[in-house]
Backbone bond lengths (Angstrom), bond angles and torsions (degrees), N, CA, C in turn:
res aa  C-N    CA-C-N  psi(-1)  N-CA   C-N-CA  omega(-1)  CA-C   N-CA-C  phi
1 X - - - 1.562 - - 1.573 103.28 -
2 X 1.323 114.45 134.36 1.506 120.30 175.95 1.470 110.47 -66.77
3 X 1.356 116.86 157.96 1.477 124.70 167.43 1.437 110.48 -98.90
4 X 1.327 118.92 125.28 1.496 121.77 -174.76 1.455 106.69 -60.65
5 X 1.463 116.60 150.34 1.366 122.62 -175.65 1.453 110.82 -103.33
6 X 1.344 117.56 -15.14 1.427 126.85 177.26 1.449 115.59 -129.98
7 X 1.316 123.37 156.01 1.521 126.75 -176.89 1.509 111.58 -49.99
8 X 1.282 114.96 -36.80 1.441 123.41 -171.73 1.505 113.26 -101.73
9 X 1.309 116.94 0.54 1.470 121.17 -171.33 1.539 107.44 -76.40
10 X 1.368 115.10 144.14 1.498 122.34 -177.51 1.701 104.65 -71.86
11 X 1.318 116.50 127.81 1.396 117.92 177.34 1.417 119.55 -77.09
12 X 1.485 114.89 4.33 1.396 115.90 179.51 1.532 111.54 -136.44
13 X 1.185 117.99 163.22 1.548 124.81 176.73 1.477 109.67 -109.28
14 X 1.280 116.02 157.06 1.471 118.00 174.23 1.613 113.22 -50.86
15 X 1.304 116.66 -41.38 1.488 113.36 173.44 1.526 113.44 -62.90
16 X 1.227 124.70 -27.85 1.381 127.43 172.86 1.512 114.46 -59.60
17 X 1.421 115.49 -40.42 1.315 120.49 172.08 1.395 116.37 -68.11
18 X 1.429 120.58 -37.86 1.427 120.25 177.80 1.574 109.05 -69.24
19 X 1.319 116.31 -39.36 1.497 114.74 176.84 1.534 114.04 -61.81
20 X 1.321 114.92 -39.32 1.474 112.99 179.95 1.547 110.98 -68.22
21 X 1.405 117.89 -35.60 1.436 111.02 175.74 1.542 120.30 -68.05
22 X 1.353 108.90 -25.28 1.511 114.41 174.90 1.496 109.32 -73.25
23 X 1.238 120.90 -30.35 1.586 119.36 -178.79 1.526 111.37 -69.06
24 X 1.399 119.41 -23.76 1.429 114.60 -178.29 1.510 111.75 -84.63
25 X 1.268 120.23 -3.12 1.499 121.47 170.17 1.476 111.97 -89.58
26 X 1.323 121.13 154.40 1.481 122.96 -179.52 1.480 113.98 117.47
27 X 1.246 112.59 -171.89 1.500 119.31 -178.17 1.602 102.08 -108.13
28 X 1.461 107.92 119.02 1.401 115.30 -177.51 1.565 108.27 -116.47
29 X 1.309 119.25 17.29 1.449 124.77 -176.52 1.599 112.48 -61.55
30 X 1.348 114.20 -36.53 1.629 114.30 177.41 1.507 110.23 -63.10
31 X 1.270 117.13 -44.67 1.550 121.43 178.84 1.521 109.22 -60.47
32 X 1.503 118.97 -50.31 1.262 120.05 -177.18 1.533 119.02 -59.01
33 X 1.459 110.53 -41.38 1.413 117.44 178.25 1.492 117.66 -81.06
34 X 1.355 118.41 -4.89 1.409 122.10 -176.39 1.457 116.07 -72.99
35 X 1.395 117.60 -17.34 1.408 120.63 -179.23 1.572 109.14 -98.48
36 X 1.337 116.33 157.60 1.395 120.33 171.40 1.484 113.05 -117.91
37 X 1.388 111.91 2.94 1.440 119.79 -179.00 1.575 112.21 -67.50
38 X 1.310 118.09 144.31 1.390 122.22 172.01 1.554 111.23 -45.70
39 X 1.232 118.89 137.24 1.634 116.22 175.59 1.526 107.37 -138.11
40 X 1.394 108.79 146.96 1.422 118.43 175.10 1.557 107.98 -113.65
41 X 1.288 118.69 120.91 1.479 130.06 179.06 1.549 107.01 -96.11
42 X 1.257 119.96 102.46 1.436 117.86 173.28 1.541 112.20 -101.42
43 X 1.418 114.63 118.34 1.418 120.12 -177.58 1.436 112.49 -118.04
44 X 1.350 112.74 131.53 1.454 116.74 168.83 1.470 115.87 -78.47
45 X 1.236 116.96 131.08 1.547 122.98 -171.35 1.573 106.69 -60.30
46 X 1.265 117.89 -30.07 1.468 122.72 -178.38 1.498 112.55 -107.54
47 X 1.340 116.06 23.74 1.515 125.97 -174.56 1.524 105.15 -95.53
48 X 1.378 106.20 -175.19 1.437 118.15 179.80 1.539 122.90 -77.94
49 X 1.265 111.84 -22.81 1.520 118.13 -179.78 1.607 106.69 -82.97
50 X 1.325 112.20 118.51 1.437 117.25 175.97 1.423 112.21 -61.83
51 X 1.392 119.53 144.96 1.344 124.87 179.04 1.636 115.03 -55.88
52 X 1.364 114.84 -39.41 1.561 118.84 173.58 1.499 108.86 -65.80
53 X 1.202 122.70 -33.66 1.442 121.98 178.44 1.531 112.07 -66.20
54 X 1.287 113.05 -43.83 1.526 121.93 176.94 1.469 109.53 -62.88
55 X 1.189 119.03 -43.95 1.596 124.83 179.40 1.487 106.19 -60.74
56 X 1.378 113.79 -50.24 1.563 114.75 -177.59 1.507 111.64 -59.98
57 X 1.332 112.80 -37.63 1.503 111.06 -175.86 1.481 111.64 -70.57
58 X 1.286 119.03 -32.84 1.509 123.43 167.88 1.508 120.73 -61.40
59 X 1.412 107.67 -42.98 1.437 109.96 -179.72 1.548 115.31 -76.55
60 X 1.304 116.08 -28.77 1.376 121.16 178.94 1.666 118.49 -79.02
61 X 1.280 112.15 -16.85 1.448 120.62 -178.18 1.458 114.67 -124.55
62 X 1.335 118.92 100.60 1.493 125.94 -172.68 1.511 102.74 -58.14
63 X 1.438 110.84 142.04 1.481 116.14 168.03 1.584 109.41 88.77
64 X 1.398 116.62 10.30 1.405 123.40 178.24 1.547 109.35 -102.36
65 X 1.297 114.90 130.51 1.368 125.16 177.05 1.623 112.18 -106.96
66 X 1.290 117.91 140.44 1.447 124.76 174.60 1.506 114.09 -113.23
67 X 1.325 109.24 122.27 1.423 120.19 177.75 1.521 108.57 -118.53
68 X 1.372 119.62 114.30 1.428 125.19 174.41 1.544 116.94 -105.36
69 X 1.307 110.42 122.50 1.490 114.79 -176.67 1.514 107.75 -116.34
70 X 1.266 117.93 165.35 1.515 125.09 -172.82 1.600 99.40 -88.37
71 X 1.348 117.28 91.74 1.360 118.98 -176.40 1.528 110.12 -165.23
72 X 1.319 124.21 171.57 1.374 124.65 174.17 1.527 112.40 -88.83
73 X 1.177 125.69 -152.15 1.510 126.27 -179.44 1.482 112.03 -67.64
74 X 1.368 115.74 -29.21 1.572 120.05 178.00 1.470 111.09 -97.15
75 X 1.352 112.35 69.91 1.459 125.05 176.58 1.389 112.98 -49.21
76 X 1.306 116.80 -53.13 1.408 122.94 -178.74 1.536 115.52 -53.55
77 X 1.325 116.41 -28.47 1.510 122.68 -177.10 1.403 111.09 -89.93
78 X 1.427 114.95 -36.72 1.505 124.81 -173.28 1.557 107.48 -80.25
79 X 1.288 115.01 -36.07 1.583 111.53 -177.14 1.559 102.71 -144.51
80 X 1.410 112.64 77.47 1.598 117.01 179.92 1.518 109.69 -58.99
81 X 1.341 120.58 -37.70 1.537 121.61 -176.49 1.504 108.63 -66.37
82 X 1.383 114.09 -55.07 1.413 118.59 179.30 1.511 112.08 -54.38
83 X 1.231 117.18 -49.09 1.423 123.54 -178.84 1.587 112.94 -62.90
84 X 1.224 115.96 -40.28 1.535 120.50 174.82 1.610 108.31 -67.34
85 X 1.292 114.13 -39.87 1.553 117.44 -178.98 1.598 110.53 -61.38
86 X 1.276 117.11 -47.16 1.453 125.06 -170.94 1.624 102.35 -74.25
87 X 1.298 120.31 -38.81 1.478 111.93 176.92 1.466 115.23 -72.25
88 X 1.460 116.91 -34.23 1.517 116.00 177.12 1.379 105.92 -67.75
89 X 1.274 126.43 -44.16 1.444 125.96 -179.59 1.554 113.75 -55.31
90 X 1.319 115.28 -45.26 1.522 122.43 171.90 1.439 114.79 -58.30
91 X 1.238 115.32 -45.63 1.585 122.00 -175.69 1.533 105.46 -69.29
92 X 1.282 116.74 -40.26 1.441 120.56 -172.92 1.554 105.79 -60.95
93 X 1.370 110.68 -56.20 1.467 120.18 -175.67 1.432 109.93 -63.85
94 X 1.310 122.80 -24.78 1.484 125.25 -171.89 1.606 107.98 -89.81
95 X 1.306 118.18 -48.48 1.417 126.76 -170.96 1.576 113.54 -112.04
96 X 1.368 114.50 -12.14 1.432 116.88 -178.11 1.525 112.06 93.97
97 X 1.283 115.65 168.61 1.515 124.37 -172.62 1.521 111.30 -66.38
98 X 1.227 113.71 146.06 1.543 122.30 174.24 1.414 105.94 -53.92
99 X 1.419 110.91 140.38 1.524 119.31 172.99 1.517 108.86 -108.19
100 X 1.229 123.81 144.28 1.339 126.61 179.48 1.545 112.44 -109.00
């Protein structure tokens, strides 16, 4: 990806967008299964990830939790309160409560 030359310059080219789109297709199971860290998969019920795929991701990777919210792919924007709540709950259960 190019580095913008001016403050308002677009940091990507049309080819960058095509390349990014091509990277989302394919078999990514090896990468998904390579980690043993706890994971939170947040799925919008009207989004692009099919429910069956999300369930398979949770079943195949121990320590993964699935949260489904009434939203499209951009869950954080469609339901910021719900998104924040499930992330907070996940982090609290994973690392403990926030300390002041």
